[in-house]
Structures are given as C-alpha cells and as structure tokens.
C-alpha positions as a printed NumPy array, in Angstrom:
array([[115.019,  78.766, 101.549],
       [111.548,  78.277, 102.946],
       [108.279,  78.351, 101.297],
       [108.821,  82.058, 100.553],
       [111.508,  80.962,  98.048],
       [109.214,  77.903,  96.196],
       [107.739,  80.136,  93.591],
       [107.74 ,  77.955,  89.969],
       [107.103,  80.762,  87.574],
       [110.389,  81.686,  86.739],
       [111.609,  84.95 ,  88.486],
       [108.642,  87.131,  87.41 ],
       [106.458,  84.419,  88.861],
       [107.427,  85.379,  91.93 ],
       [105.661,  89.031,  92.053],
       [102.691,  87.739,  93.849],
       [104.333,  85.939,  96.876],
       [106.188,  89.152,  97.241],
       [103.949,  91.954,  96.99 ],
       [101.528,  89.543,  99.764],
       [104.702,  89.823, 101.783],
       [105.403,  92.883, 101.496],
       [101.742,  93.905, 102.029],
       [101.459,  91.856, 105.374],
       [104.929,  93.508, 106.754],
       [104.295,  97.683, 105.566],
       [ 99.72 ,  97.932, 105.338],
       [100.322,  99.773, 102.405],
       [ 99.653,  98.738,  98.619],
       [102.056, 101.308,  97.343],
       [104.792, 100.953,  99.223],
       [104.625,  97.097,  99.141],
       [104.678,  97.387,  95.155],
       [107.659, 100.279,  95.641],
       [109.771,  97.794,  97.955],
       [108.941,  94.66 ,  95.412],
       [109.64 ,  97.411,  92.762],
       [113.059,  98.058,  94.066],
       [114.021,  94.933,  94.858],
       [113.847,  93.504,  90.841],
       [115.378,  96.216,  90.024],
       [118.246,  95.107,  92.732],
       [118.614,  91.523,  91.202],
       [118.387,  93.212,  87.556],
       [121.13 ,  95.279,  88.331],
       [123.783,  92.039,  89.601],
       [126.09 ,  90.939,  87.059],
       [124.476,  87.807,  85.135],
       [127.354,  85.813,  86.474],
       [126.267,  86.807,  90.701],
       [122.757,  86.162,  89.045],
       [123.36 ,  82.534,  88.158],
       [125.869,  81.763,  90.985],
       [122.295,  82.097,  93.278],
       [120.689,  79.193,  93.786],
       [117.079,  80.653,  94.736],
       [116.759,  83.23 ,  92.976],
       [113.095,  83.444,  94.68 ],
       [114.582,  83.056,  98.586],
       [117.172,  86.368,  97.435],
       [114.382,  88.397,  95.814],
       [111.897,  87.332,  99.05 ],
       [115.514,  88.546, 102.041],
       [116.134,  91.493,  99.952],
       [111.884,  92.759,  99.372],
       [112.024,  92.182, 103.557],
       [114.784,  94.516, 104.353],
       [113.802,  97.138, 102.226],
       [110.361,  97.066, 104.67 ],
       [112.394,  96.871, 107.564],
       [113.553, 100.004, 106.225],
       [110.389, 101.615, 105.412],
       [109.287,  99.934, 108.61 ],
       [111.536, 102.108, 110.645],
       [110.767, 105.543, 108.964],
       [106.763, 105.076, 108.648],
       [107.114, 104.869, 112.322],
       [108.358, 108.589, 112.386],
       [106.379, 109.483, 109.236],
       [102.832, 108.447, 111.094],
       [103.778, 110.279, 114.179],
       [103.007, 113.702, 112.003],
       [100.003, 111.773, 110.674],
       [ 96.815, 113.372, 111.164],
       [ 94.4  , 111.597, 112.841],
       [ 94.475, 107.562, 113.158],
       [ 96.362, 105.932, 110.346],
       [ 95.07 , 102.249, 109.197],
       [ 96.71 ,  99.968, 106.579],
       [ 94.836,  99.871, 102.997],
       [ 91.712,  97.888, 102.982],
       [ 91.773,  95.663,  99.705],
       [ 89.015,  94.766,  97.778],
       [ 88.328,  91.646,  95.818],
       [ 90.361,  90.666,  93.175],
       [ 88.966,  90.545,  90.017],
       [ 89.929,  87.507,  88.161],
       [ 90.203,  88.611,  84.37 ],
       [ 90.236,  86.853,  81.343],
       [ 93.988,  85.815,  80.995],
       [ 94.095,  85.388,  84.866],
       [ 95.245,  88.425,  87.564],
       [ 95.342,  91.742,  86.468],
       [ 98.357,  93.344,  86.858],
       [ 97.272,  95.762,  90.518],
       [ 99.269,  94.544,  93.429],
       [ 95.723,  94.134,  95.062],
       [ 94.84 ,  91.152,  92.439],
       [ 97.796,  89.09 ,  93.757],
       [ 96.623,  88.953,  97.416],
       [ 96.09 ,  85.754,  99.12 ],
       [ 93.254,  87.415, 101.329],
       [ 93.579,  85.203, 104.879],
       [ 93.4  ,  85.481, 108.398],
       [ 96.405,  87.626, 107.96 ],
       [ 94.893,  90.575, 106.09 ],
       [ 92.06 ,  90.764, 108.425],
       [ 92.001,  94.527, 109.303],
       [ 91.9  ,  93.248, 113.237],
       [ 95.114,  91.625, 112.328],
       [ 97.21 ,  93.963, 110.54 ],
       [ 96.1  ,  96.595, 113.103],
       [ 97.948,  94.626, 116.141],
       [101.06 ,  94.244, 113.592],
       [101.108,  98.166, 113.746],
       [101.783,  98.215, 117.35 ],
       [105.108,  95.777, 116.785],
       [108.473,  97.298, 116.685],
       [110.064,  96.703, 112.851],
       [111.829,  93.322, 114.241],
       [108.922,  92.047, 115.869],
       [106.649,  92.374, 113.084],
       [108.949,  91.377, 110.526],
       [110.523,  88.171, 112.388],
       [106.602,  87.236, 113.15 ],
       [105.464,  87.663, 110.352],
       [108.175,  85.922, 108.257],
       [107.508,  82.743, 110.604],
       [104.466,  82.746, 111.526],
       [102.447,  83.813, 108.758],
       [104.867,  82.487, 106.139],
       [106.682,  79.696, 108.159],
       [109.735,  81.002, 107.102],
       [112.645,  79.376, 109.305],
       [114.697,  81.391, 111.834],
       [117.768,  80.78 , 110.319],
       [116.753,  82.624, 107.512],
       [115.072,  85.351, 109.295],
       [118.184,  86.041, 111.334],
       [119.682,  86.846, 107.34 ],
       [117.398,  89.384, 106.994],
       [117.276,  90.817, 110.228],
       [120.881,  90.638, 110.831],
       [120.249,  88.973, 114.069],
       [120.854,  85.587, 115.421],
       [118.283,  82.445, 114.753],
       [117.722,  82.961, 118.75 ],
       [117.267,  86.708, 118.949],
       [114.482,  86.363, 115.866],
       [113.02 ,  84.052, 118.011],
       [112.754,  86.111, 120.536],
       [111.421,  88.731, 118.361],
       [108.59 ,  86.088, 117.275],
       [107.454,  85.684, 120.926],
       [107.534,  88.851, 122.25 ],
       [105.404,  90.023, 119.194],
       [103.424,  86.862, 119.416],
       [102.347,  88.169, 122.775],
       [100.742,  91.158, 121.552],
       [ 98.096,  89.313, 119.12 ],
       [ 94.968,  88.829, 121.701],
       [ 94.105,  85.343, 121.808],
       [ 91.216,  85.309, 118.378],
       [ 87.754,  85.   , 119.293],
       [ 85.339,  81.596, 117.915],
       [ 84.594,  83.512, 114.501],
       [ 81.149,  84.731, 113.549],
       [ 79.862,  82.133, 110.896],
       [ 79.992,  84.371, 107.58 ],
       [ 76.104,  84.661, 106.892],
       [ 76.202,  86.057, 110.636],
       [ 78.522,  88.586, 109.535],
       [ 76.99 ,  89.243, 106.369],
       [ 73.911,  89.508, 107.971],
       [ 75.585,  91.921, 110.929],
       [ 76.943,  93.975, 107.931],
       [ 73.843,  94.291, 106.282],
       [ 72.09 ,  95.361, 109.2  ],
       [ 74.446,  98.074, 109.569],
       [ 73.432,  99.189, 105.803],
       [ 70.613,  99.25 , 106.347],
       [ 70.219, 100.849, 109.727],
       [ 72.785, 103.845, 108.557],
       [ 70.927, 104.61 , 105.346],
       [ 67.794, 104.936, 107.413],
       [ 69.67 , 106.716, 109.902],
       [ 68.045, 104.926, 112.223],
       [ 69.889, 105.334, 115.635],
       [ 68.578, 102.716, 117.402],
       [ 68.744, 100.274, 115.347],
       [ 72.676, 100.902, 115.13 ],
       [ 72.923, 100.622, 118.823],
       [ 71.173,  97.934, 118.416],
       [ 73.526,  95.982, 115.998],
       [ 76.31 ,  96.967, 117.415],
       [ 78.389,  95.889, 120.723],
       [ 77.878,  98.699, 123.533],
       [ 81.809,  98.936, 124.143],
       [ 82.419,  99.385, 120.255],
       [ 84.719, 101.329, 119.068],
       [ 85.367, 103.199, 115.455],
       [ 88.373, 103.789, 113.818],
       [ 88.228, 106.584, 110.619],
       [ 91.247, 107.647, 108.699],
       [ 90.844, 110.758, 106.205],
       [ 94.623, 111.409, 106.628],
       [ 93.684, 115.098, 106.164],
       [ 92.468, 114.931, 103.057],
       [ 89.226, 113.317, 103.98 ],
       [ 86.964, 114.613, 107.109],
       [ 87.163, 112.034, 109.069],
       [ 87.508, 111.691, 113.531],
       [ 90.892, 112.628, 114.595],
       [ 90.361, 110.193, 117.424],
       [ 88.629, 106.669, 117.898],
       [ 85.093, 107.398, 118.711],
       [ 83.576, 104.749, 121.408],
       [ 80.39 , 102.883, 122.919],
       [ 77.42 , 102.214, 120.473],
       [ 75.516, 105.57 , 122.235],
       [ 78.487, 107.601, 120.644],
       [ 79.151, 105.988, 117.117],
       [ 75.748, 105.769, 115.891],
       [ 75.038, 109.361, 116.724],
       [ 78.058, 110.03 , 114.834],
       [ 77.389, 108.107, 111.696],
       [ 74.024, 109.566, 110.98 ],
       [ 75.335, 112.817, 111.308],
       [ 78.021, 111.343, 108.911],
       [ 74.875, 110.11 , 106.525],
       [ 73.752, 113.677, 107.342],
       [ 76.208, 115.545, 105.507],
       [ 76.953, 112.86 , 102.66 ],
       [ 73.537, 113.606, 100.533],
       [ 73.852, 111.288,  97.482],
       [ 76.465, 108.904,  99.304],
       [ 75.841, 104.9  ,  97.881],
       [ 76.489, 102.589, 100.246],
       [ 77.523,  98.601,  98.638],
       [ 78.208,  95.525, 100.057],
       [ 81.414,  94.385,  99.016],
       [ 84.265,  91.761, 100.262],
       [ 87.002,  93.876, 102.429],
       [ 90.441,  92.565, 103.174],
       [ 88.476,  89.102, 102.274],
       [ 85.858,  89.823, 104.946],
       [ 82.344,  90.978, 104.532],
       [ 82.294,  95.478, 104.243],
       [ 80.635,  98.182, 103.171],
       [ 81.863, 100.631, 100.497],
       [ 80.457, 104.3  ,  99.968],
       [ 80.615, 105.89 ,  96.987],
       [ 79.348, 109.175,  95.709],
       [ 78.542, 110.294,  92.214],
       [ 80.287, 106.991,  91.009],
       [ 83.89 , 107.31 ,  92.728],
       [ 85.099, 105.088,  96.046],
       [ 85.178, 107.245,  99.037],
       [ 84.364, 105.578, 102.036],
       [ 85.294, 101.803, 102.74 ],
       [ 84.044, 100.048, 106.371],
       [ 85.389,  97.379, 107.681],
       [ 84.102,  95.51 , 111.259],
       [ 84.996,  92.813, 113.253],
       [ 82.4  ,  90.594, 115.969],
       [ 81.626,  90.273, 119.19 ],
       [ 78.81 ,  87.316, 120.139],
       [ 77.099,  88.377, 116.672],
       [ 77.283,  92.226, 117.477],
       [ 79.274,  94.4  , 115.754],
       [ 82.54 ,  95.107, 118.372],
       [ 85.069,  97.694, 116.269],
       [ 84.615,  99.503, 112.493],
       [ 87.907, 100.835, 110.503],
       [ 86.443, 103.121, 108.291],
       [ 89.114, 104.358, 105.682],
       [ 88.878, 107.821, 103.922],
       [ 91.714, 108.746, 102.561],
       [ 92.119, 109.007,  99.303],
       [ 95.376, 107.831,  98.402],
       [ 94.133, 104.512,  99.895],
       [ 91.648, 104.243,  98.161],
       [ 92.57 , 104.457,  94.908],
       [ 92.82 , 100.998,  93.619],
       [ 89.115, 100.465,  94.258],
       [ 88.613, 102.636,  91.255],
       [ 90.234, 100.295,  89.056],
       [ 87.695,  97.1  ,  90.918],
       [ 84.967,  98.744,  90.322],
       [ 84.114,  97.461,  87.192],
       [ 84.769,  93.265,  88.066],
       [ 83.607,  93.157,  91.445],
       [ 80.783,  90.747,  90.432],
       [ 83.12 ,  88.567,  88.306],
       [ 85.152,  88.261,  91.94 ],
       [ 82.217,  86.976,  93.594],
       [ 81.434,  90.012,  95.693],
       [ 77.557,  91.126,  96.057],
       [ 75.646,  92.824,  93.782],
       [ 74.723,  96.377,  94.53 ],
       [ 71.967,  96.43 ,  97.156]])
C-alpha cells in the first residue's frame, strides 16, 4: 500500500509512522496518540484468522488511523468554533534521544521537516477534512490516490481533485532564510523582548507582521491576532511587564528556531516564527497549558537533542 505501509519493524514498529501521519492530519499530539491507540486496538480486536489474511498490517493501520483522523477533523471543526480565541497546532519540541533510542512520548517519534512547520500546519487548518486528508496523504506521504480513495470512500479522481483544491490554499513558499539567519533573528527578538526594547522589536519585525496567540481560555492571550510591528512590539513589552520571572530560552520549535518561556521552571509559553527577507513576519504563541504538556518531559534532555543551551 505505498510508502505508508512499508514499515519493517513489525506491527509495533509502525507506531512512529502512524504518529507522523496523524499529527499532520490533526495538529494535536494528544488526539494523534488517541487515534493511533484506537487503530491498534481495532487491529488486536480482529480475529487471528483475519489478521493473518492482511498482507500489509502497516497499510491496514494507516488506513484505519487516517479514517479515525477524518472523523476527529469533522468533530474538531465544531469544537474549534467554541474554542476561546485562536486555535493553533500543538508546538513540537526537538525529539529527545535517550540511551535506548527514542522515548515513548509521541513527540519523540516525530520527523521534523517542512510539513510540521507551524506556517504549514496553520494552512492545513483552512482545508476541509477531506481536502486535508487527501493532500497530506498524497503530497506529504506520497500515498497513491487509489488508496486514498479507500480512506475517504470516494473515487481516485475525486481524491485527486480534493488534493488539487487543497494545494491551491498553500501559498507559494518564499525562498527560506538560511538557518543561521533565522537563529540570529530569533536571538534578536529574545534580546529585545528581555530588554523591553520596543524600537529594537519594531526593527526586527516586518511592518506587516502578525502575531497569533493561543491561550484556549486557560492562559492569558490576545483573543484576536495582533497586526503590524507598531502594535506587536508594545504588546510584547506589556506581556513582559506582566510576567516577572519569565525566562526566555532559544529552542527548536517544530524543527525551526523558536523561543520557550519558563516561569518557576515550568514551560508556560512556546513561540514559533516565520520570516520575510530577514525580518519576522509571523509569530505564533502557544500558551494553552494543555498543549504544552509534552514540553515538561523534554526539559531535561534538550541538550542531548542538539538544542541550544540556555542563553
């Protein structure tokens, strides 16, 4: 069944691939883990004779996981209409590599590439559930439309049209800034934020920059995007004024340079960035504590994963 069913580590070895598929479909680590767990439960609920008839267990699990994600996406649209403020995908820490390999945390199984960039995940949120499934399975994982049809219950031609419609929602990617340039830009944001230097923040922000925050009603955050460098800079300084003791750290967020805010040793804020011509064009700030739980298990192993040391 295509690349998605090609795992070689036995049935348990498919879990990492399934988590990668589910996270890109859902943008939520907890929901992704639930979908994968449910898929495994359905596998083991099959009679042994039925399991032995399945040529590719990995392909079967991928199909079931994708269908479960499709159901979640349908209900999520209703739930997110009631969500307090903006909804953002869960931010991903750098995987922590332990002596025995990756940990059990689903974030440790994630392949960090452009398909988990926050900018990309936010665009995926604008798609219909069927568009998202068809686009992610085909364009990200190279899943054939004939097999996507089995997930969506539509014809291959219809799935191809869904993917094409979804593709039109994805803006042409600008030439990405060099990694060193992105790291330096984030460092400048950190220093200006710590120093409450509005002029320096305005200088590093694109004039048309947009900041979107996700507090989920559980943590203080702007309910609507803050637009324009002249508004974002004083907003960031005001946040710093209201958060004494906040320590900012340079960390990998969804595979790119980002900032993590700790207070009393607890991660309370994770910020990711996008850039245009060397300036910060988008800031996504996740403050909902339910979306930051996985960061607690990564605080002790960040240096092992190659993340920058505290600055």
